[in-house]
C-alpha positions as CSV (number, residue, x, y, z in Angstrom):
1,M,-0.3,44.4,-25.2
2,L,-2.0,41.5,-23.5
3,L,-5.6,41.8,-22.7
4,D,-7.2,40.5,-19.5
5,Q,-9.4,37.6,-20.6
6,G,-11.1,37.5,-17.2
7,P,-11.9,34.3,-15.3
8,A,-12.2,31.1,-17.1
9,S,-15.7,29.9,-18.1
10,P,-17.3,26.9,-16.2
11,I,-16.8,24.7,-19.2
12,E,-13.0,25.5,-19.4
13,T,-12.7,24.9,-15.7
14,M,-14.5,21.6,-15.8
15,T,-12.4,20.6,-18.8
16,E,-9.2,21.4,-17.0
17,I,-10.3,19.4,-13.9
18,A,-11.3,16.5,-16.1
19,L,-7.8,16.5,-17.8
20,H,-6.0,16.7,-14.5
21,F,-8.3,13.9,-13.1
22,A,-7.4,11.7,-16.1
23,A,-3.7,12.4,-15.6
24,N,-4.0,11.5,-11.9
25,L,-5.7,8.2,-12.8
26,L,-2.9,7.5,-15.3
27,S,-0.3,8.2,-12.7
28,C,-2.1,6.0,-10.1
29,W,-2.4,3.2,-12.7
30,I,1.3,3.3,-13.4
31,I,2.1,3.0,-9.7
32,V,-0.6,0.4,-8.8
33,R,-0.8,-1.8,-11.9
34,M,2.6,-1.6,-13.5
35,I,4.8,-1.4,-10.4
36,Y,2.9,-2.7,-7.4
37,Q,0.5,-5.3,-8.8
38,S,3.0,-6.8,-11.4
39,K,5.4,-7.5,-8.5
40,A,3.1,-8.4,-5.6
41,K,0.6,-10.4,-7.7
42,R,-2.2,-9.1,-5.5
43,R,-5.5,-7.7,-6.9
44,D,-7.3,-7.0,-3.7
45,Y,-5.6,-3.6,-3.1
46,V,-5.9,-2.4,-6.7
47,F,-9.5,-1.2,-6.2
48,T,-8.7,0.4,-2.9
49,F,-5.6,2.3,-4.2
50,T,-7.5,3.5,-7.3
51,M,-10.6,4.7,-5.4
52,V,-8.6,6.4,-2.7
53,S,-6.6,8.2,-5.3
54,A,-9.6,9.4,-7.2
55,S,-11.5,10.4,-4.1
56,V,-8.6,12.4,-2.6
57,F,-8.0,14.2,-5.9
58,L,-11.6,15.3,-6.3
59,L,-11.8,16.2,-2.6
60,C,-8.7,18.4,-2.7
61,R,-9.6,20.0,-6.1
62,M,-13.2,20.8,-5.3
63,L,-12.2,22.3,-1.9
64,S,-9.1,24.2,-3.2
65,G,-11.0,27.4,-3.5
66,V,-12.9,27.1,-0.2
67,E,-11.5,28.8,2.9
68,L,-11.2,26.3,5.7
69,D,-10.2,26.9,9.2
70,L,-7.4,24.8,10.7
71,A,-9.7,22.6,12.8
72,F,-11.7,21.6,9.8
73,A,-8.6,20.9,7.7
74,L,-7.0,18.8,10.4
75,G,-10.3,16.9,10.9
76,L,-10.5,16.2,7.2
77,F,-7.2,14.5,7.1
78,A,-7.8,12.8,10.5
79,I,-10.5,10.7,8.7
80,F,-7.7,8.5,7.4
81,G,-6.6,7.8,10.9
82,I,-10.1,7.1,12.2
83,I,-11.3,4.8,9.3
84,R,-9.2,1.8,9.7
85,Y,-9.3,-1.6,8.0
86,R,-9.9,-3.4,11.3
87,T,-11.1,-6.7,9.8
88,N,-7.9,-7.1,7.7
89,P,-4.8,-5.3,9.0
90,V,-3.0,-3.6,6.1
91,P,0.7,-4.6,5.8
92,I,3.3,-1.9,6.0
93,R,4.2,-2.3,2.3
94,E,0.6,-1.8,1.2
95,M,0.3,1.2,3.6
96,T,3.3,2.7,1.9
97,Y,1.7,2.4,-1.5
98,L,-1.5,3.8,0.0
99,F,0.3,6.9,1.3
100,L,2.0,7.2,-2.2
101,V,-1.2,7.3,-4.1
102,I,-2.6,9.8,-1.6
103,A,0.4,12.0,-2.0
104,L,0.2,11.8,-5.8
105,A,-3.5,12.7,-5.7
106,V,-2.9,15.7,-3.5
107,M,0.0,16.9,-5.6
108,N,-1.9,16.5,-8.9
109,A,-4.9,18.3,-7.5
110,L,-3.3,21.3,-5.9
111,A,0.1,21.8,-7.5
112,P,-1.1,22.8,-11.0
113,I,-2.9,25.7,-9.5
114,S,0.3,27.4,-8.4
115,M,3.1,25.9,-10.6
116,P,3.7,24.8,-14.2
117,E,2.2,21.5,-15.2
118,L,5.6,20.3,-16.4
119,S,6.9,20.5,-12.8
120,V,4.0,18.5,-11.6
121,A,4.7,15.9,-14.3
122,M,8.3,15.7,-13.3
123,G,7.3,15.1,-9.7
124,N,5.1,12.2,-10.8
125,V,7.9,10.7,-12.9
126,A,10.3,11.0,-10.0
127,L,8.0,9.0,-7.7
128,W,7.4,6.4,-10.5
129,M,11.1,5.9,-11.0
130,L,11.9,5.7,-7.3
131,A,9.1,3.0,-6.7
132,F,10.3,1.1,-9.8
133,I,14.0,1.1,-8.6
134,L,13.1,0.0,-5.1
135,E,10.8,-2.8,-6.4
136,R,12.8,-4.1,-9.3
137,L,16.4,-3.0,-9.6
138,L,17.4,-3.4,-6.0
139,F,15.9,-6.9,-5.9
140,V,14.1,-6.3,-2.6
141,E,12.8,-9.6,-1.3
142,H,9.4,-9.6,0.4
143,L,9.0,-12.3,3.0
144,V,5.6,-13.6,3.7
145,T,5.0,-14.3,7.4
146,K,2.4,-16.7,8.7
147,R,1.5,-17.4,12.3
148,V,0.9,-21.1,12.9
149,I,0.1,-23.3,15.8
150,Y,2.7,-26.1,15.7
151,D,2.1,-29.5,17.3
152,R,5.6,-31.1,17.3
153,I,7.2,-29.3,20.2
154,E,10.0,-31.9,20.4
155,L,11.5,-30.2,17.4
156,L,11.8,-26.9,19.3
157,Q,14.7,-28.2,21.2
158,E,18.2,-26.7,20.7
159,G,20.1,-28.3,17.8
160,R,17.0,-29.4,15.9
161,R,16.2,-26.1,14.1
162,E,16.9,-27.5,10.7
163,E,14.6,-30.4,11.3
164,L,11.9,-27.9,12.4
165,K,12.4,-25.9,9.2
166,A,12.2,-29.0,7.1
167,D,9.0,-30.2,8.7
168,L,7.4,-26.8,8.4
169,A,8.5,-26.5,4.7
170,M,7.0,-29.9,4.0
171,R,3.7,-28.9,5.5
172,I,3.2,-25.4,4.0
173,G,4.9,-26.3,0.7
174,E,7.4,-23.4,0.8
175,K,11.0,-23.1,1.6
176,V,11.2,-21.6,5.1
177,E,13.7,-18.7,5.4
178,R,13.2,-17.7,9.0
179,I,11.2,-18.9,12.0
180,E,10.3,-17.3,15.4
181,I,9.1,-19.4,18.3
182,G,6.5,-17.8,20.5
183,D,4.4,-19.1,23.3
184,V,4.6,-22.8,24.1
185,D,1.7,-24.6,25.6
186,L,3.0,-27.7,27.4
187,L,-0.4,-28.9,28.4
188,R,-1.7,-29.1,24.9
189,E,1.8,-29.7,23.5
190,T,1.5,-26.9,20.9
191,A,3.6,-23.8,20.2
192,V,3.0,-20.6,18.3
193,V,5.5,-20.3,15.5
194,K,6.0,-17.4,13.0
195,V,7.1,-18.8,9.6
196,S,8.7,-16.5,7.0
197,Y,9.3,-17.5,3.4
198,N,9.7,-16.0,-0.1
199,G,6.6,-16.0,-2.2
200,D,3.4,-14.2,-3.1
201,D,0.9,-13.9,-0.4
202,L,-2.4,-14.3,-2.3
203,S,-4.5,-14.8,0.8
204,E,-6.3,-12.3,2.9
205,H,-4.4,-10.9,5.9
206,I,-6.2,-12.4,8.8
207,D,-5.5,-12.6,12.5
208,S,-6.6,-16.2,12.9
209,S,-3.9,-18.7,13.3
210,N,-3.3,-21.8,11.1
211,R,-2.9,-25.1,12.9
212,L,-0.1,-27.4,11.8
């Protein structure tokens, strides 16, 4: 006959939360450091992903036993839509990883309350494997796109596209894969050109244009 041991003590509760918090940080570290950062060679988003994951985990876990009305719950998640990185627009790939670490944090915070921890661990492993397969095994190429102001508009003529690519490649020091010609200013003899190439974008994402 099993005896009712009653509610867990505060020390047991805090120990459980600390263990789950450490497990969530480990899961975030695998996604951010071993999968994302090793491929993207960027360090500027590692801090953001880690802190967002830790904050969302603690927020969800601490409020898991609090009854919230629908308006407050929706407003809580609307914070992510209101707080935007307006100075540096976040690329779609980094936004995907941001959503991934948020999803893992919510799952690791709330799922152990209602299901076995083994199922939660399997969910984490499934997301790790999916991210690893898409990043490494499928050889997904990530093109870096730069918006430049180009001054040799004579190379924009039809039939001189290879000359244009060669000149851009020589100036930026990368093999140009794709170009898109935007607005052409005949008065200043300049044109806006989007240049795409394979490589690691180690610079900040800024809106200001480069002049070539």
